[in-house]
C-alpha positions as CSV (number, residue, x, y, z in Angstrom):
1,X,-19.8,-1.4,36.6
2,X,-17.5,-4.3,35.8
3,X,-18.8,-4.5,32.2
4,X,-18.1,-0.8,31.6
5,X,-14.5,-1.3,32.7
6,X,-14.2,-4.3,30.5
7,X,-15.6,-2.4,27.5
8,X,-13.2,0.5,28.2
9,X,-10.3,-2.0,28.5
10,X,-11.1,-3.5,25.1
11,X,-11.0,-0.1,23.5
12,X,-7.5,0.7,24.7
13,X,-5.8,-2.7,24.7
14,X,-4.4,-3.6,21.3
15,X,-5.3,-6.9,19.8
16,X,-3.1,-9.9,20.1
17,X,-0.7,-9.8,17.1
18,X,0.3,-12.8,15.0
19,X,3.7,-13.5,13.5
20,X,3.2,-10.9,10.7
21,X,2.5,-8.1,13.2
22,X,-1.2,-8.0,12.3
23,X,-4.1,-9.2,14.5
24,X,-4.1,-12.9,14.7
25,X,-6.3,-14.4,12.0
26,X,-6.6,-11.1,10.2
27,X,-4.0,-11.6,7.5
28,X,-6.2,-14.0,5.4
29,X,-9.6,-12.7,6.5
30,X,-10.0,-10.1,3.7
31,X,-9.3,-12.6,0.9
32,X,-11.6,-15.2,2.6
33,X,-14.3,-12.6,2.9
34,X,-14.0,-11.8,-0.8
35,X,-14.2,-15.5,-1.6
36,X,-17.4,-15.9,0.5
37,X,-19.0,-12.7,-0.7
38,X,-19.8,-14.2,-4.1
39,X,-17.7,-11.4,-5.7
40,X,-15.5,-12.2,-8.7
41,X,-12.8,-9.9,-7.2
42,X,-10.2,-11.4,-4.8
43,X,-8.5,-8.7,-2.8
44,X,-6.5,-8.2,0.4
45,X,-7.5,-5.2,2.5
46,X,-3.9,-4.1,2.8
47,X,-3.7,-3.8,-1.0
48,X,-6.4,-1.1,-1.1
49,X,-5.1,2.3,-2.1
50,X,-8.3,4.4,-2.7
51,X,-11.9,4.1,-3.7
52,X,-14.3,1.3,-2.8
53,X,-12.8,-1.4,-0.6
54,X,-15.6,-3.9,-0.4
55,X,-15.1,-6.7,-3.0
56,X,-18.8,-6.8,-3.7
57,X,-18.8,-3.1,-4.7
58,X,-15.9,-3.3,-7.2
59,X,-17.0,-2.7,-10.7
60,X,-14.1,-1.1,-12.6
61,X,-10.9,-1.2,-10.6
62,X,-7.3,-0.3,-11.5
63,X,-4.0,-1.2,-10.1
64,X,-0.6,0.4,-9.5
65,X,2.9,-0.5,-8.8
66,X,2.8,1.0,-5.3
67,X,6.4,0.5,-4.3
68,X,7.6,2.1,-7.5
69,X,5.3,5.1,-6.9
70,X,6.4,5.4,-3.2
71,X,10.1,5.4,-4.4
72,X,9.3,8.3,-6.7
73,X,7.8,10.6,-4.1
74,X,9.8,13.6,-2.9
75,X,9.5,12.4,0.7
76,X,11.0,8.9,0.0
77,X,13.8,10.5,-2.1
78,X,14.6,12.8,0.8
79,X,14.6,9.9,3.2
80,X,17.1,8.0,1.1
81,X,19.2,11.1,0.2
82,X,19.6,12.1,3.8
83,X,19.9,8.6,5.2
84,X,16.9,8.9,7.5
85,X,15.7,5.7,9.0
86,X,12.1,4.8,8.3
87,X,11.4,4.0,12.0
88,X,12.7,7.3,13.2
89,X,10.3,10.1,14.1
90,X,11.2,12.1,10.9
91,X,11.2,8.9,8.8
92,X,7.7,8.0,10.0
93,X,6.5,11.5,9.1
94,X,8.1,11.2,5.6
95,X,6.7,7.7,4.9
96,X,3.2,8.8,6.0
97,X,3.4,11.9,3.8
98,X,4.6,9.7,0.8
99,X,1.6,7.4,1.3
100,X,-0.8,10.3,1.4
101,X,0.8,11.7,-1.8
102,X,0.4,8.4,-3.6
103,X,-3.1,8.0,-2.4
104,X,-4.1,11.5,-3.5
105,X,-2.5,11.0,-7.0
106,X,-4.2,7.7,-7.4
107,X,-7.6,9.2,-6.4
108,X,-7.1,12.0,-9.0
109,X,-6.5,9.4,-11.8
110,X,-9.3,7.2,-10.5
111,X,-11.7,10.1,-10.7
112,X,-10.5,11.3,-14.1
113,X,-10.7,7.9,-15.7
114,X,-13.8,6.6,-14.0
115,X,-12.4,3.7,-12.0
116,X,-14.1,2.7,-8.8
117,X,-11.0,1.8,-6.9
118,X,-7.2,1.5,-7.0
119,X,-5.3,-1.5,-5.6
120,X,-1.7,-2.6,-5.2
121,X,-2.8,-6.1,-6.2
122,X,-6.2,-7.4,-7.3
123,X,-7.3,-10.6,-9.1
124,X,-10.5,-11.6,-10.8
125,X,-11.7,-15.2,-10.7
126,X,-12.9,-14.9,-14.3
127,X,-9.6,-13.6,-15.6
128,X,-10.8,-10.1,-16.3
129,X,-7.7,-7.8,-16.9
130,X,-7.2,-4.9,-14.6
131,X,-5.6,-1.8,-16.1
132,X,-2.3,-0.6,-14.6
133,X,-2.4,3.2,-14.1
134,X,1.0,3.5,-12.5
135,X,2.4,5.9,-15.2
136,X,-0.7,8.2,-15.0
137,X,-0.5,8.3,-11.2
138,X,3.2,9.1,-11.4
139,X,2.4,12.2,-13.4
140,X,0.3,13.5,-10.6
141,X,2.7,12.8,-7.7
142,X,3.9,16.4,-7.7
143,X,0.3,18.0,-7.9
144,X,-0.3,20.0,-4.8
């Protein structure tokens, strides 16, 4: 019975957070995992936008200027125009909707152009260039 309670407790208690507000030790884990995986791609999980997220599965990635795209969404423009704070209830809803809008637009371009994934930042150990599809994604921000 005690082990059931411990398991339940582990499901509801958040992990211990490090200085960056992420689980302790998790901030560098994705890049280390990519290094150990034998993949030529070095990625951080928080830089994943859409598509495959495992470094070993990356074959034809693209990247975007994520902050620029976020700024161009109608949600973020409303947030700034009306002076809504990002941490307010309405602000959180708008930021979440903006992230979804950018992700959907990036997925549309990814599918159209045959990319396997889209990243905010991605590096290749061999120096392979990664195409920037920010302008194409921007054209799809208002698709709905």
